[in-house]
C-alpha positions in Angstrom: -170.6 142.4 47.4 -168.0 144.2 49.6 -169.3 145.4 52.9 -167.7 148.7 54.0 -167.1 148.7 57.8 -169.2 151.4 59.5 -167.9 154.2 61.5 -168.9 154.2 65.3 -169.2 158.0 65.4 -170.4 158.3 68.9 -167.9 156.0 70.4 -165.1 157.6 68.3 -166.1 161.0 69.6 -166.1 159.9 73.1 -162.7 158.1 72.8 -161.1 161.2 71.2 -162.4 163.4 74.0 -161.2 161.2 76.8 -157.7 160.7 75.2 -157.4 164.6 74.7 -158.5 165.2 78.4 -155.8 163.0 79.8 -152.8 164.8 78.2 -151.2 167.9 79.5 -149.4 170.5 77.1 -146.0 169.5 78.6 -146.7 165.8 77.6 -146.7 166.9 73.9 -144.0 169.6 74.0 -146.4 172.6 74.2 -146.3 175.5 76.7 -149.0 175.6 79.3 -149.9 179.1 78.4 -152.8 180.9 80.2 -155.0 179.4 82.8 -157.2 176.6 81.5 -160.8 176.0 82.3 -160.8 172.2 81.7 -158.0 169.7 82.1 -156.2 168.3 79.0 -155.3 169.7 75.6 -157.6 172.0 73.7 -159.1 170.9 70.5 -157.0 173.4 68.4 -153.9 171.9 70.0 -154.8 168.4 69.0 -155.6 169.5 65.4 -152.3 171.4 65.2 -150.3 168.4 66.4 -152.2 166.1 64.0 -151.8 168.5 61.0 -155.5 168.9 60.3 -158.1 171.7 60.5 -159.6 172.6 64.0 -163.0 172.6 62.3 -162.6 169.0 61.2 -161.4 167.8 64.4 -164.3 169.5 66.3 -166.7 167.6 63.9 -165.1 164.3 64.8 -165.6 165.1 68.5 -169.2 166.0 67.8 -169.8 162.6 66.1 -170.3 164.1 62.6 -168.2 164.9 59.5 -166.6 162.6 56.9 -165.0 159.3 57.6 -161.3 159.9 58.7 -158.7 158.4 56.4 -156.0 155.9 57.7 -153.5 158.8 57.3 -155.5 161.0 59.4 -156.1 158.3 62.2 -152.3 157.7 62.2 -151.8 161.4 62.8 -154.3 161.5 65.6 -152.8 158.5 67.2 -149.4 160.2 67.2 -150.9 163.5 68.4 -152.8 161.8 71.4 -149.9 159.7 72.2 -152.0 156.4 72.0 -150.6 153.1 72.9 -150.7 150.2 70.4 -153.8 148.8 71.8 -155.4 152.4 71.8 -154.4 153.0 68.2 -155.9 149.6 67.1 -159.1 150.5 68.9 -159.2 153.9 67.2 -159.0 152.2 63.8 -161.6 149.7 64.7 -164.0 152.6 65.8 -163.3 154.4 62.4 -164.2 151.3 60.4 -160.6 150.8 59.1 -159.9 147.4 60.5 -162.7 144.9 59.6 -164.2 143.2 62.5 -164.6 139.4 62.3 -167.8 138.2 60.8 -168.8 136.5 64.0 -168.3 137.0 67.7 -165.5 135.5 69.8 -165.0 131.8 69.0 -165.8 129.3 71.8 -164.4 126.1 70.2 -161.0 125.3 71.8 -158.4 123.6 69.6 -157.7 120.0 70.3 -154.1 120.8 70.8 -154.9 123.3 73.5 -157.1 120.8 75.3 -154.3 118.2 75.2 -151.9 120.7 76.6 -154.1 121.5 79.5 -154.6 117.8 80.3 -150.9 117.4 80.3 -150.2 120.4 82.8 -150.8 118.4 86.0 -148.8 120.5 88.5 -150.0 124.0 87.5 -153.6 125.5 87.1 -154.4 126.4 83.5 -157.5 127.5 81.6 -158.7 129.0 78.5 -160.4 132.5 78.2 -162.3 133.9 75.2 -162.3 137.6 74.3 -165.5 138.0 76.6 -163.6 136.6 79.6 -165.7 133.3 79.6 -163.7 130.3 80.8 -164.0 127.8 78.1 -161.8 124.9 79.2 -159.6 124.2 82.3 -157.4 121.5 83.7 -158.3 119.7 87.0 -156.0 121.9 89.2 -157.6 125.0 87.8 -160.9 123.6 88.7 -159.9 122.9 92.3 -158.4 126.3 92.7 -161.3 128.3 91.2 -164.2 126.1 92.5 -166.0 123.3 91.0 -166.3 124.8 87.5 -168.1 121.7 86.2 -171.1 122.6 88.3 -171.2 126.2 87.3 -173.5 127.1 84.4 -171.6 128.3 81.2 -172.9 131.8 81.3 -171.6 132.1 84.9 -168.0 131.1 84.2 -167.2 134.7 83.4 -164.4 136.5 85.1 -165.8 139.9 84.6 -169.0 138.9 86.4 -167.0 137.2 89.1 -165.2 140.5 89.8 -167.8 143.0 89.7 -170.6 141.0 91.3 -168.3 140.2 94.3 -169.4 141.3 97.7 -165.8 142.2 98.3 -165.5 144.4 95.3 -164.6 147.5 97.2 -161.7 145.7 98.9 -160.7 144.1 95.6 -160.4 147.4 93.9 -158.3 148.9 96.8 -155.9 146.2 96.7 -153.0 147.2 94.3 -152.5 143.9 92.5 -156.1 142.8 92.3 -157.2 146.3 91.5 -154.9 146.5 88.6 -156.2 143.2 87.3 -159.9 144.4 87.6 -159.1 147.6 85.7 -157.1 145.9 83.0 -159.9 143.3 82.5 -162.4 146.2 81.7 -159.8 147.7 79.4 -159.3 144.4 77.7 -163.1 143.9 77.4 -163.5 147.4 75.8 -160.8 146.4 73.3 -162.9 143.2 72.5 -166.1 145.3 72.1 -164.2 147.4 69.5 -163.3 144.1 67.6 -166.8 142.7 67.8 -169.1 145.7 67.7 -172.1 143.5 66.8 -171.6 140.6 69.2 -174.7 140.3 71.4 -173.0 138.3 74.1 -170.4 141.2 74.8 -173.2 143.8 74.4 -175.3 142.0 77.0 -172.4 141.6 79.4 -171.6 145.3 79.2 -175.2 146.3 79.6 -175.6 144.0 82.7 -172.4 145.3 84.3 -173.3 148.9 83.7 -176.6 148.3 85.3 -175.4 146.4 88.3 -172.0 147.8 89.1 -171.2 151.6 89.5 -167.6 150.7 89.8 -167.7 149.0 86.3 -169.5 151.9 84.8 -167.0 154.3 86.1 -164.1 152.3 84.5 -166.0 151.7 81.3 -166.6 155.4 80.9 -162.9 156.1 80.9 -162.6 154.5 77.4 -159.2 153.0 78.4 -158.1 150.2 76.1 -155.5 147.6 76.8 -154.9 144.0 75.9 -154.5 141.6 78.9 -150.9 140.6 79.6 -148.8 138.7 82.2 -149.2 139.7 85.8 -148.7 138.6 89.4 -151.7 137.0 91.3 -152.1 136.3 95.0 -154.9 133.7 96.0 -156.0 133.2 99.4 -157.3 129.5 99.3 -159.5 128.3 102.3 -157.7 125.0 102.5 -154.0 125.3 101.7 -153.5 129.1 102.3 -151.9 131.9 100.3 -150.7 130.9 96.7 -148.7 133.4 94.7 -148.2 132.8 91.0 -147.0 134.6 87.9 -150.0 134.5 85.4 -148.7 133.7 82.0 -151.0 134.6 79.1 -150.5 132.8 75.9 -152.5 133.9 73.0 -154.4 131.7 70.6 -154.5 134.2 67.7 -156.7 132.3 65.2 -159.6 132.2 67.7 -159.0 135.3 69.8 -158.5 133.2 72.9 -155.8 133.0 75.5 -154.4 130.3 77.7 -153.8 131.5 81.3 -151.3 129.6 83.3 -150.7 130.0 87.0 -147.0 129.4 87.4 -145.6 129.4 90.9 -141.8 129.7 91.6 -140.4 126.1 91.7 -139.8 125.0 95.3 -141.7 127.8 96.8 -144.5 127.6 99.5 -146.9 128.4 96.6 -145.6 125.5 94.6 -146.0 123.1 97.6 -149.5 124.5 98.3 -150.7 123.5 94.8 -149.1 120.1 95.2 -151.0 119.7 98.4 -154.3 120.9 96.9 -153.8 118.3 94.2 -153.1 115.6 96.7 -156.2 116.4 98.8 -158.3 115.9 95.7 -156.9 112.4 95.0 -156.1 113.3 91.4 
């Protein structure tokens, strides 16, 4: 029996409203016209740009009406100037891209584990779509704390960020703040891919209850896959370490390898060598 993916009408409605609100008429080649009561495009402007009836679009934002076709979803993505990640998320919400039968996989390929073991001079670890750390090499364990002693449910980067007592300073810092925001956007994309996964649902519910900052970011409905970025780590023993975080996807498991790569010969490179030497490994 073929199971037709369901439409997440409430999330679809909220997503369309937030995307419409962020656009200005000038962004899409329209004249500002008379004074507006609310920011963003009007519903009739979006329907005009997408080539659909205003009544049909209004029903979509009211979480009712028939299931939108792929053609209509493409037109809405163009009208709302969605990024590739946002377009994929729109299709997931509309039930057009079947979600995997199960949640994020936790079994790391043997080849990846072997690669981690061979990376002795740079920290590297594996994240799943929920931001759980699944595997790591010794240097990553030294840099991020003794991960072997941390319960599996607590090896979650989202929890680390938004339960931190220094969260306010974290979010105000340009680089670290961008990482925190992009992590929430990436988690929302994962929630779209795995709408029935209890682990993701529980994590989101926990963060919404415990962190107003997370709740504010989650309510924006921004979607973006995590990509490479710069990172600055203030280690209590070896001092400041600056690295390029290279994110290598493992597509068949929806996991990614994160490698902290310092510039060769830099102070950060020497600091990582010193940290490794201090451990005796």
